C-alpha positions, 0 to 999 in steps of 0.5 A: 499500499502507497497512501498519501492524505488530501487535507481539504482546506478550500471552503469559504466558511461563510457560516462562521465569517461574522464571528471570525472577522472574515478569516477562514476556518482552515486558517484560524489559529489554534495552539499558535499554528493554524487548523489545517496544520494540526491535520497534517500533524496528525498524519505525519504521525501515522507511519503508512502515509507517504505524502500530503496533498493540501488543498486551498482557495486559490485566492489563499494558494501563494500565502498558505504555500508560504505558510506551510513553507514556514511551519515545515521548516526543517522538515518538521513533517517528514513527509513530502507535500504539495498544493494545488488550488480548490474548485467551487464544490468540495468534490470538485476540490476532492477531484484537484487534489487526486489529479495531484497525486503520484502515480504510485499512490494507490490509496488515499485518505480524504480530510476535512481541515474544519476537524483537527481533533482526529487521531493517528489511530483512526488513520490506522483503523481505516488503513488496516480496513483498506489493506485488508481489501476494503475499497472504501471505507469511513468512520462513523458514529451512532445517531443518538437523537431521534431524527424526523424527517419535516416539511414546511414545519410539519413532520412527515415521519420519523427515522428509524435511528438503529439504522442510522449513522453520522459519518466522519472524515478521514474517509479511506479510498483505493484511489484508481476506484475513487477517480473513476468515481469522480470522472463518472460524477463529473460526466453526469452532474452528481451532486454529493457532500463526501467522497463516501457519497460517490463511492456509494453511487458508483456502486463501490461497496463502502466499509464503515469503522468506529469513529472518534467521538472527539473527532468534531467538526467546526462549522458554527461560531458555537464550535469556536469555544473548542479552540479557544485558548486557555491558560494551561496548567503548569506542565509536570517533568516526567522521566523515562528509562528504556533497555533492550538486548539482541543476541547476534545470529541467523536472524533479521538484517541489522536496523538501528534507529530505523536505518539499515546497518550494511555489513552489520551482523544479524539479530535474532528477533520476533520484529525487525529486532530495532535494539535501539527503537525498542528501548526508545519505545520503553523509555517513552512508556515509562514516562506514562507508566504503561508497562513495557514493549513485550506487554503491548507487543508480545513476541508470542503473537504472529501479528508482530513478526517482522513488524517495523519498529517504526509502527510499534514506536509509531503506536507508542509515540501517538498515545503518549501524544494522546495523553497529553504529554511532550517529548523535550529530550532524548538521550540514547545509547548503543552499546556493541563491540561490533560493527562500528557505529560512528559512520552511522550516527548522524543518520540514526540520529536524523531519522529518530528527529523525524519520526519524534518531530524533534530538533537536533538539539532535542536528540542525542545518540552515542555509541560505544563498546564494553572493552571487549567484556561481556556478551557485547565485548565478545560479540555475541549480541548488542543492547541499546538504552534510552533516557527521555525527558517529557512534559505531562500536561 
């Protein structure tokens, strides 16, 4: 699967214009950045998302692109991105975004920038459904209110709410199927409110997954209270420490910090055996008081056989962020007699900065030997330790 995400930020926001002094809602500031940027950050925390398409109003295109470049200074997102102009309708904006996707893109997540509260976990749930063969998948929540059909202030009839669900974004699709649906929509003049509607009319089966109650769309003036700046509570400093070991032998090619180490001994492991990322996961879990990596991803489960440790870190870090923690410093040490790691340290550091969205000064990577003592000194294995500092609240 090669998945990109399209962030729709091309609306005019007419229902909010009076309350925002004419500022379009996708450009409203929240936590020091416009709303659309918060969606981009959430997608960047999803390991299987390979790139982003931003769709902005044509008249705001130049300014929005400059804002994006400033926000992504130092490649904070860690993803390639493109900017395209939107159209007159939502479906036109989506179509423009689809046209900008790279040819090797096989799947796409489409999201409204006015929903800044969704999580990377929701993205992963959608991507799992697509991986399992779904051509279209959307998050939905059961309707709890009684819904009545009304005509000229008179109730016509009451709908059976047990069959009703409220749909959200992101919505996930097979790119080819959705593009064909959009082409048919253009040819036949369909009017739709979301991409799932196009899929339905095109005869594509649409699967639902559990949505998120917090995934609310900023639509009306009263919704602005959700993004009002409030005086934050004093953050509490926390620390975490992680340690992991892998022995050498016939097994997995060595990776450290997500970087393949050419010419190194193989490591015996159930996952891909990235000892450094395993130690880092344990340190982050330690900050939360949330057990260890073996409890969350047991080596007895076939689900985690040869799984990328970057995926494991992504899940741990997403949980960490959702709980309101913020990393301030990461200090990592690799202990091995072989291989010689000095040439690889800059790449390892850069990749960990990318995965954690941290600056160079917040991450340190060290390598040492144990002077030919112990199992590492005898070239029987490798170990790593991780110390992290963070703020809670």
